LUMLUM-693521 format. One record per residue (C-alpha): x, y, z; residue in one letter. Coordinates in Angstrom, 1 decimal. Example, Ala and Ser with C-alpha at 12.3 -4.5 7.8 and 13.67 -1.06 7.14 Angstrom:
2
{{12.3, -4.5, 7.8}, "A"},
{{13.7, -1.1, 7.1}, "S"},
// end
This chain:
367
{{-32.7, 24.3, 4.7}, "M"},
{{-35.8, 24.7, 2.7}, "S"},
{{-37.6, 21.6, 3.9}, "L"},
{{-41.0, 21.4, 5.6}, "D"},
{{-39.6, 21.3, 9.1}, "I"},
{{-40.3, 24.8, 10.5}, "P"},
{{-38.9, 26.2, 13.8}, "P"},
{{-40.7, 24.9, 16.9}, "G"},
{{-40.4, 21.3, 15.7}, "K"},
{{-38.3, 18.7, 17.6}, "K"},
{{-34.9, 18.1, 15.9}, "I"},
{{-32.4, 15.5, 17.1}, "V"},
{{-28.9, 16.6, 16.3}, "V"},
{{-26.1, 14.0, 15.9}, "G"},
{{-23.4, 15.4, 18.1}, "M"},
{{-19.9, 13.9, 17.8}, "S"},
{{-18.0, 16.2, 20.1}, "G"},
{{-16.6, 18.2, 17.2}, "G"},
{{-17.1, 21.8, 16.3}, "V"},
{{-19.3, 21.3, 13.3}, "D"},
{{-22.1, 19.3, 15.1}, "S"},
{{-21.8, 21.6, 18.1}, "S"},
{{-22.4, 24.7, 16.1}, "V"},
{{-25.2, 22.9, 14.2}, "T"},
{{-27.0, 22.4, 17.5}, "A"},
{{-26.5, 26.0, 18.6}, "W"},
{{-27.8, 27.4, 15.3}, "I"},
{{-31.0, 25.3, 15.4}, "L"},
{{-31.6, 26.2, 19.0}, "K"},
{{-31.3, 29.9, 18.2}, "N"},
{{-33.7, 29.4, 15.2}, "Q"},
{{-36.3, 28.2, 17.6}, "G"},
{{-36.2, 24.4, 17.2}, "Y"},
{{-36.6, 22.1, 20.1}, "E"},
{{-33.2, 20.5, 20.0}, "V"},
{{-32.0, 17.3, 21.6}, "I"},
{{-28.4, 16.1, 21.2}, "G"},
{{-27.6, 12.5, 20.4}, "L"},
{{-24.1, 11.0, 20.8}, "F"},
{{-23.5, 7.8, 18.8}, "M"},
{{-21.0, 5.2, 20.1}, "K"},
{{-20.4, 2.8, 17.2}, "N"},
{{-17.0, 1.2, 17.8}, "W"},
{{-16.0, -0.9, 20.7}, "E"},
{{-13.2, -3.3, 19.6}, "D"},
{{-10.3, -1.3, 20.9}, "D"},
{{-11.9, 1.7, 22.5}, "D"},
{{-9.2, 1.8, 25.2}, "D"},
{{-6.5, 2.4, 22.6}, "S"},
{{-4.8, 5.7, 21.8}, "E"},
{{-6.8, 6.0, 18.5}, "Y"},
{{-10.4, 6.1, 19.9}, "C"},
{{-11.4, 9.3, 21.7}, "S"},
{{-15.0, 8.2, 22.7}, "T"},
{{-14.6, 9.3, 26.3}, "R"},
{{-13.3, 12.7, 25.5}, "Q"},
{{-15.8, 13.2, 22.7}, "D"},
{{-18.7, 12.4, 25.1}, "W"},
{{-17.3, 14.9, 27.7}, "I"},
{{-17.2, 17.5, 24.9}, "D"},
{{-20.7, 16.8, 23.9}, "V"},
{{-22.0, 17.1, 27.4}, "V"},
{{-20.1, 20.3, 28.0}, "S"},
{{-21.5, 21.8, 24.8}, "V"},
{{-25.0, 20.7, 25.5}, "A"},
{{-24.8, 22.3, 29.0}, "D"},
{{-23.5, 25.6, 27.5}, "L"},
{{-26.2, 25.9, 24.8}, "I"},
{{-29.0, 24.6, 27.1}, "G"},
{{-30.1, 21.4, 25.4}, "I"},
{{-30.7, 17.8, 26.6}, "D"},
{{-28.3, 15.1, 25.3}, "V"},
{{-28.3, 11.3, 25.4}, "E"},
{{-25.9, 8.6, 24.2}, "A"},
{{-26.9, 5.6, 22.1}, "V"},
{{-24.9, 2.6, 21.1}, "N"},
{{-25.0, 1.4, 17.5}, "F"},
{{-21.9, -0.8, 17.6}, "A"},
{{-23.7, -3.9, 16.6}, "N"},
{{-25.5, -2.2, 13.7}, "E"},
{{-22.1, -0.6, 12.6}, "Y"},
{{-20.4, -4.0, 12.6}, "K"},
{{-23.2, -5.8, 10.7}, "D"},
{{-24.1, -3.1, 8.2}, "R"},
{{-20.8, -1.3, 7.6}, "V"},
{{-17.7, -3.0, 8.9}, "F"},
{{-18.5, -6.5, 7.6}, "A"},
{{-18.9, -5.0, 4.1}, "D"},
{{-15.7, -3.0, 4.6}, "F"},
{{-13.7, -6.2, 5.3}, "L"},
{{-15.4, -8.1, 2.5}, "K"},
{{-14.5, -5.4, -0.1}, "E"},
{{-10.9, -5.3, 1.0}, "Y"},
{{-10.7, -9.1, 0.9}, "S"},
{{-11.9, -9.0, -2.7}, "A"},
{{-9.1, -6.6, -3.6}, "G"},
{{-11.2, -3.5, -3.8}, "R"},
{{-10.9, -0.2, -1.8}, "T"},
{{-14.3, 0.7, -0.2}, "P"},
{{-15.4, 4.0, 1.2}, "N"},
{{-16.9, 3.2, 4.6}, "P"},
{{-18.0, 6.8, 5.2}, "D"},
{{-20.5, 6.5, 2.4}, "I"},
{{-22.0, 3.3, 3.7}, "L"},
{{-21.8, 4.6, 7.3}, "C"},
{{-24.0, 7.6, 6.3}, "N"},
{{-26.6, 5.5, 4.5}, "A"},
{{-26.8, 2.8, 7.2}, "E"},
{{-26.0, 4.4, 10.5}, "I"},
{{-26.2, 8.2, 10.5}, "K"},
{{-29.3, 8.4, 8.4}, "F"},
{{-30.9, 5.1, 9.0}, "K"},
{{-30.2, 3.7, 12.5}, "A"},
{{-29.9, 7.2, 13.9}, "F"},
{{-32.9, 8.5, 12.0}, "L"},
{{-35.1, 5.6, 13.2}, "D"},
{{-34.0, 6.2, 16.8}, "H"},
{{-34.8, 9.9, 16.5}, "A"},
{{-38.3, 9.2, 15.1}, "I"},
{{-38.8, 6.8, 18.0}, "H"},
{{-38.0, 9.7, 20.3}, "L"},
{{-40.8, 11.7, 18.7}, "G"},
{{-38.5, 13.9, 16.6}, "A"},
{{-39.8, 15.7, 13.5}, "D"},
{{-36.4, 15.4, 11.9}, "G"},
{{-32.6, 15.1, 12.4}, "I"},
{{-29.7, 17.4, 11.8}, "A"},
{{-25.9, 16.8, 11.3}, "T"},
{{-22.9, 18.9, 10.9}, "G"},
{{-22.3, 17.9, 7.2}, "H"},
{{-21.5, 20.5, 4.7}, "Y"},
{{-24.3, 20.0, 2.1}, "A"},
{{-27.7, 21.5, 1.3}, "R"},
{{-31.2, 20.3, 0.4}, "T"},
{{-33.9, 21.9, -1.7}, "R"},
{{-37.5, 21.0, -2.3}, "K"},
{{-38.4, 21.1, -6.0}, "V"},
{{-42.0, 20.0, -6.7}, "D"},
{{-42.4, 16.8, -4.7}, "D"},
{{-38.7, 15.9, -4.7}, "K"},
{{-35.8, 16.7, -2.4}, "V"},
{{-32.6, 17.6, -4.1}, "Q"},
{{-29.2, 17.1, -2.5}, "L"},
{{-27.0, 20.2, -3.3}, "L"},
{{-23.3, 21.0, -2.8}, "K"},
{{-22.4, 23.2, 0.2}, "A"},
{{-21.8, 26.9, -0.3}, "V"},
{{-18.3, 26.3, 0.9}, "D"},
{{-17.1, 24.1, -1.9}, "L"},
{{-13.8, 23.4, -0.1}, "S"},
{{-15.8, 21.6, 2.6}, "K"},
{{-18.6, 20.1, 0.5}, "D"},
{{-19.6, 16.6, 1.6}, "Q"},
{{-22.3, 15.8, -0.8}, "S"},
{{-20.0, 13.1, -2.2}, "Y"},
{{-20.4, 11.1, 1.0}, "F"},
{{-24.2, 11.6, 1.1}, "L"},
{{-25.1, 10.5, -2.4}, "H"},
{{-26.7, 7.3, -1.3}, "R"},
{{-29.4, 9.0, 0.8}, "L"},
{{-32.9, 8.5, -0.5}, "N"},
{{-35.9, 10.8, -0.6}, "Q"},
{{-37.3, 9.6, 2.8}, "T"},
{{-34.0, 10.2, 4.5}, "Q"},
{{-33.4, 13.6, 2.9}, "L"},
{{-36.9, 14.8, 3.7}, "S"},
{{-36.1, 14.4, 7.4}, "K"},
{{-32.7, 16.0, 7.7}, "V"},
{{-31.4, 19.6, 8.1}, "L"},
{{-27.9, 20.7, 7.2}, "F"},
{{-27.5, 24.2, 8.7}, "P"},
{{-23.7, 24.3, 7.9}, "L"},
{{-24.3, 23.9, 4.1}, "G"},
{{-25.2, 27.6, 3.9}, "E"},
{{-22.1, 29.0, 5.6}, "I"},
{{-18.3, 28.8, 5.2}, "P"},
{{-16.2, 26.7, 7.6}, "K"},
{{-14.2, 29.7, 8.7}, "S"},
{{-17.5, 31.3, 10.0}, "F"},
{{-18.3, 28.1, 11.9}, "V"},
{{-15.1, 28.4, 13.8}, "R"},
{{-15.8, 32.1, 14.5}, "E"},
{{-19.2, 31.2, 15.9}, "I"},
{{-17.7, 28.5, 18.1}, "A"},
{{-15.1, 31.0, 19.5}, "L"},
{{-17.6, 33.8, 19.9}, "E"},
{{-20.1, 31.8, 22.0}, "I"},
{{-17.3, 30.1, 24.0}, "G"},
{{-17.7, 26.5, 23.0}, "L"},
{{-15.3, 24.4, 25.0}, "P"},
{{-14.3, 22.5, 21.8}, "N"},
{{-13.9, 25.6, 19.6}, "A"},
{{-10.3, 24.9, 18.8}, "K"},
{{-10.7, 21.1, 18.5}, "K"},
{{-9.2, 19.7, 15.3}, "K"},
{{-11.5, 18.1, 12.8}, "D"},
{{-11.8, 14.3, 13.0}, "S"},
{{-10.3, 12.2, 10.2}, "T"},
{{-9.8, 8.5, 9.5}, "G"},
{{-12.4, 5.7, 9.2}, "I"},
{{-16.0, 6.6, 10.1}, "C"},
{{-16.4, 6.1, 13.9}, "F"},
{{-13.1, 4.3, 14.1}, "I"},
{{-10.8, 7.2, 13.8}, "G"},
{{-7.3, 7.9, 12.5}, "E"},
{{-4.8, 5.1, 13.0}, "R"},
{{-2.0, 3.2, 11.2}, "P"},
{{-4.3, 1.7, 8.6}, "F"},
{{-2.2, -1.3, 7.6}, "R"},
{{-1.7, -2.3, 11.2}, "E"},
{{-5.4, -1.9, 11.9}, "F"},
{{-6.5, -4.0, 8.8}, "L"},
{{-4.0, -6.7, 9.7}, "A"},
{{-6.1, -7.4, 12.9}, "K"},
{{-9.0, -8.5, 10.8}, "Y"},
{{-7.6, -9.8, 7.5}, "L"},
{{-4.8, -12.4, 7.0}, "P"},
{{-1.6, -11.4, 5.2}, "T"},
{{-1.0, -13.3, 2.0}, "K"},
{{2.4, -12.3, 0.5}, "P"},
{{3.0, -12.5, -3.2}, "G"},
{{5.0, -10.9, -6.0}, "P"},
{{5.0, -7.4, -7.2}, "I"},
{{5.2, -7.4, -11.0}, "L"},
{{5.8, -4.9, -13.8}, "T"},
{{3.1, -5.0, -16.5}, "P"},
{{5.6, -7.2, -18.5}, "E"},
{{5.7, -9.8, -15.7}, "G"},
{{9.1, -9.0, -14.2}, "Q"},
{{9.3, -9.6, -10.4}, "V"},
{{10.4, -6.4, -8.7}, "I"},
{{9.4, -7.0, -5.1}, "G"},
{{7.1, -8.7, -2.6}, "Q"},
{{3.7, -7.5, -1.2}, "H"},
{{2.2, -8.5, 2.1}, "I"},
{{-1.3, -9.1, 0.8}, "G"},
{{-3.4, -7.5, -2.0}, "L"},
{{-5.9, -6.1, 0.5}, "A"},
{{-3.3, -3.8, 2.0}, "F"},
{{-2.8, -1.8, -1.2}, "Y"},
{{-4.9, 0.5, -3.3}, "T"},
{{-4.7, 1.7, -7.0}, "I"},
{{-2.5, 4.8, -7.2}, "G"},
{{-0.7, 4.1, -4.0}, "Q"},
{{2.9, 5.3, -4.0}, "R"},
{{4.1, 5.2, -0.4}, "K"},
{{4.6, 1.9, 1.4}, "G"},
{{5.0, -0.3, -1.7}, "I"},
{{8.6, -1.2, -0.6}, "G"},
{{10.1, -1.0, -4.1}, "I"},
{{13.5, 0.7, -4.0}, "G"},
{{15.7, 1.8, -6.9}, "G"},
{{14.8, 2.2, -10.6}, "S"},
{{14.2, -0.4, -13.2}, "Q"},
{{14.7, 1.8, -16.2}, "D"},
{{17.1, 4.4, -14.8}, "G"},
{{14.4, 7.1, -14.9}, "S"},
{{14.2, 7.4, -11.1}, "G"},
{{10.4, 7.8, -11.4}, "D"},
{{8.3, 6.7, -8.4}, "A"},
{{6.4, 3.4, -8.4}, "W"},
{{2.7, 3.3, -8.2}, "Y"},
{{0.2, 0.5, -7.7}, "V"},
{{-1.7, 0.1, -11.0}, "A"},
{{-3.6, -3.2, -10.7}, "D"},
{{-4.2, -6.3, -8.7}, "K"},
{{-4.2, -9.8, -10.2}, "N"},
{{-6.3, -11.8, -7.8}, "M"},
{{-5.8, -15.1, -9.5}, "E"},
{{-2.0, -14.9, -9.3}, "K"},
{{-2.0, -12.9, -6.0}, "N"},
{{0.2, -10.4, -7.8}, "A"},
{{0.4, -6.7, -7.4}, "L"},
{{1.1, -4.8, -10.6}, "I"},
{{3.3, -1.6, -10.3}, "A"},
{{4.3, 1.0, -12.8}, "V"},
{{6.7, 3.8, -12.8}, "Q"},
{{5.6, 7.4, -13.2}, "G"},
{{2.5, 9.3, -12.1}, "H"},
{{1.3, 9.7, -15.7}, "D"},
{{1.7, 6.0, -16.7}, "H"},
{{-1.0, 5.0, -19.2}, "P"},
{{-2.2, 2.2, -16.8}, "M"},
{{-3.2, 4.9, -14.3}, "L"},
{{-5.3, 6.9, -16.8}, "Q"},
{{-8.9, 6.0, -17.3}, "F"},
{{-11.3, 7.5, -19.9}, "S"},
{{-14.3, 5.4, -19.0}, "T"},
{{-15.6, 3.5, -16.0}, "L"},
{{-18.4, 1.2, -15.1}, "K"},
{{-20.3, 1.4, -11.8}, "A"},
{{-22.7, -1.0, -10.1}, "Q"},
{{-25.1, -0.8, -7.1}, "D"},
{{-26.3, 2.5, -8.4}, "A"},
{{-28.2, 4.8, -6.0}, "S"},
{{-30.0, 7.8, -7.3}, "W"},
{{-31.2, 10.6, -5.0}, "V"},
{{-34.5, 11.1, -6.9}, "S"},
{{-35.1, 7.4, -6.9}, "G"},
{{-34.7, 7.2, -10.7}, "L"},
{{-31.7, 7.1, -12.9}, "A"},
{{-31.1, 10.4, -14.8}, "P"},
{{-31.6, 10.5, -18.5}, "E"},
{{-28.5, 9.9, -20.6}, "V"},
{{-26.6, 13.2, -21.0}, "S"},
{{-23.2, 14.6, -22.0}, "E"},
{{-23.5, 17.6, -19.7}, "N"},
{{-22.8, 16.0, -16.3}, "F"},
{{-19.7, 15.9, -14.2}, "A"},
{{-18.4, 13.3, -11.7}, "A"},
{{-16.0, 12.7, -8.9}, "K"},
{{-14.2, 9.3, -8.6}, "T"},
{{-12.8, 10.3, -5.2}, "R"},
{{-13.6, 12.9, -2.7}, "Y"},
{{-10.8, 15.4, -3.0}, "R"},
{{-11.2, 15.9, -6.7}, "Q"},
{{-12.5, 18.6, -9.0}, "A"},
{{-15.6, 17.8, -10.9}, "D"},
{{-14.7, 16.0, -14.2}, "A"},
{{-17.0, 16.6, -17.2}, "P"},
{{-18.4, 13.3, -18.4}, "C"},
{{-21.1, 11.6, -20.4}, "E"},
{{-23.6, 9.3, -18.6}, "L"},
{{-24.6, 6.1, -20.4}, "M"},
{{-27.5, 4.1, -18.9}, "V"},
{{-29.0, 1.6, -21.3}, "S"},
{{-32.0, -0.5, -20.5}, "Q"},
{{-29.8, -3.4, -19.6}, "Q"},
{{-27.7, -1.3, -17.4}, "L"},
{{-30.8, 0.1, -15.7}, "R"},
{{-32.0, -3.5, -15.1}, "T"},
{{-28.6, -4.4, -13.6}, "D"},
{{-28.5, -1.2, -11.6}, "N"},
{{-25.3, -0.1, -13.3}, "Q"},
{{-24.1, 2.9, -15.4}, "F"},
{{-21.1, 3.9, -17.5}, "I"},
{{-19.3, 7.2, -17.5}, "L"},
{{-17.1, 8.5, -20.4}, "N"},
{{-14.8, 11.3, -19.4}, "F"},
{{-13.7, 14.2, -21.6}, "A"},
{{-10.2, 13.9, -20.0}, "D"},
{{-8.7, 10.8, -18.6}, "P"},
{{-9.1, 10.3, -14.8}, "Q"},
{{-6.2, 9.3, -12.7}, "W"},
{{-6.1, 6.0, -10.7}, "A"},
{{-9.8, 5.2, -10.9}, "V"},
{{-10.2, 2.6, -8.1}, "T"},
{{-12.6, -0.4, -7.9}, "P"},
{{-14.6, -0.2, -4.7}, "G"},
{{-14.6, 3.6, -4.5}, "Q"},
{{-17.7, 5.6, -5.5}, "S"},
{{-18.3, 7.5, -8.7}, "A"},
{{-20.7, 10.4, -7.9}, "V"},
{{-22.6, 12.3, -10.5}, "L"},
{{-23.4, 16.0, -10.5}, "Y"},
{{-25.6, 18.3, -12.6}, "D"},
{{-24.1, 21.6, -11.6}, "G"},
{{-24.6, 22.0, -7.9}, "E"},
{{-27.1, 19.1, -7.7}, "V"},
{{-25.8, 15.7, -6.6}, "C"},
{{-27.7, 13.1, -8.6}, "L"},
{{-26.3, 10.0, -6.9}, "G"},
{{-23.7, 7.4, -7.9}, "G"},
{{-22.4, 3.9, -7.7}, "G"},
{{-19.5, 1.6, -6.8}, "I"},
{{-16.7, 1.5, -9.4}, "I"},
{{-16.1, -1.9, -10.9}, "V"},
// end
């Protein structure tokens, strides 16, 4: 937290009711900041269902705020979420791609709508419970991986720009997750043992196919081998992702090997799902990828280099790669990555995020 927001300044902390954001608020309060908690409600479609925990989360936020002695308020960004995040989410799935709504949610809601609201409240900056770090170098803010690499969330933050990063503190980026839990227990937070949230940003964890079917029509079609043999039926291309093994509905073995089937491709023109047998099938191995809608933390594309590394999905080790950005690619806001070792199930719609050591440079949407 080496930004120009010293103790004594007003910081609005995004509080979700979870342990991470609660400890974030406590840390900043103890460091001498004037802390205000802000609870964001961003989903309303089925808030009375078993999958949304907004009411309990708000109760937890109020309990934590009371314990650590800060004011807290709630704000509703449901319309912004639907317009800026969820509409794009459905559009991408309809086009056969697999988007990452958490990345867009961070860029458009947590660090745009929320930041704008905080500034309107007179805040000098905001803070969240993300595991990441920032560092000021000359006149630029760098986005760094968290000290606890097992919890690092810089992948989800790579679309943040200089203005956003200059106004945010990430206290948890400096400490391990295990210590965060210890702090929560030691100070007696009422949510100290609450499990971490998972699932879609602000929507929660739920049967995904059932949820998607509420918003997208099913359009059944054939499941084919690469050679064109029909081996099953799918319910709609939007409901599958590259590399998926479970839920394809293909039983038995075509070649006697007994290897599992994986989704390898989608033929949108034929409304056909292409499946292959075996985790290491060549159609699931990619030595190069192209990405569009590039977003660079510094504001400028890095120089071409063979010494970078990238992630094509969150839970993945950094993969050494070469960045290629020609003048035409720069103009089209695109880049190409060539990998030293083939990457498994590179998925259109997901994000390719580039790193130079611990520094997150930015990334783009895989095409």
